[in-house]
C-alpha positions in Angstrom: -191.6 26.4 175.6 -189.5 27.1 172.5 -185.7 26.7 172.2 -184.0 29.5 170.1 -180.3 29.0 169.6 -177.9 31.9 169.6 -175.0 32.6 167.2 -173.8 29.4 165.4 -175.6 26.9 167.7 -177.9 24.2 166.6 -180.6 22.4 168.5 -180.9 18.6 167.7 -183.4 16.0 168.8 -181.4 12.7 169.1 -182.8 9.6 167.5 -184.1 6.9 169.8 -181.7 4.1 170.8 -182.2 0.7 169.1 -184.6 -1.6 171.0 -183.5 -4.8 169.2 -180.4 -6.1 167.5 -180.4 -7.1 163.8 -180.8 -10.7 165.0 -184.0 -9.8 167.0 -182.5 -9.8 170.5 -184.2 -7.2 172.8 -181.6 -4.9 174.5 -181.8 -3.8 178.1 -181.4 -0.1 178.8 -177.9 -0.6 180.1 -176.8 -2.2 176.8 -178.2 0.5 174.5 -175.7 2.7 172.8 -176.3 6.5 172.7 -177.4 7.5 169.2 -175.0 9.6 167.2 -177.6 10.9 164.8 -180.4 13.3 165.2 -182.8 15.8 163.5 -182.1 19.5 163.5 -185.0 21.3 165.3 -183.7 24.9 165.2 -180.7 26.8 163.9 -179.2 30.1 165.1 -178.6 33.1 162.8 -174.9 32.3 162.3 -171.6 33.4 163.8 -170.8 37.2 163.7 -167.8 37.8 161.5 -165.2 40.5 162.0 -166.7 42.3 159.0 -170.0 42.7 160.9 -171.8 40.2 158.6 -173.1 36.8 159.8 -171.7 33.6 158.4 -174.2 31.4 156.6 -175.1 28.2 158.5 -174.4 24.9 156.7 -177.3 23.0 158.2 -181.0 23.8 158.2 -184.1 22.8 160.0 -185.1 19.1 159.5 -181.6 18.0 158.3 -180.5 14.7 159.8 -177.0 15.2 161.2 -174.2 13.1 162.7 -172.3 14.2 165.8 -169.6 12.9 168.1 -170.4 10.7 171.1 -169.4 13.3 173.8 -170.1 16.5 171.9 -172.8 19.1 172.6 -174.8 20.0 175.7 -177.8 17.9 176.9 -180.9 19.8 177.8 -184.5 18.8 178.6 -187.4 21.0 177.7 -191.0 20.0 178.5 -190.0 16.4 179.0 -188.2 16.1 175.6 -184.4 15.7 175.4 -182.3 17.8 173.1 -178.7 18.4 172.4 -177.2 21.8 171.6 -174.1 22.0 169.4 -171.9 24.6 167.8 -171.9 24.3 164.0 -168.3 23.1 164.1 -169.2 20.1 166.3 -171.5 18.7 163.6 -169.7 15.9 161.8 -171.9 15.6 158.7 -175.4 15.7 157.2 -177.1 12.5 156.2 -178.9 12.5 152.9 
C-alpha cells in the first residue's frame, strides 16, 4: 500500500528510539523517549492559494526533519509506523 498525502501534508517515518544510553546502559521500552526526528517519505502537492496556484513545499522526499513531541497524526500501514504532519508543524530540516 502507498501513502499519498494531500495538500500541504507530509508523511514522515520516525527514527527508532535509542536502545542504549551514551554510557552503554540498555534502556527498557518504558524508559525510551519518542524520537523527535524522522525521514520524509512523501510530500503533498502544496497548499492551494487564493490565487489558484499551489504553494511550493519547503521539504522534499528523503529530508530529515524535526517535529514536536505531540504533533502530527500516527498511522500504521503494512506494519510500518508513520506520522503525517502539515508543513507548518515541521520545526526544521536537519542537514
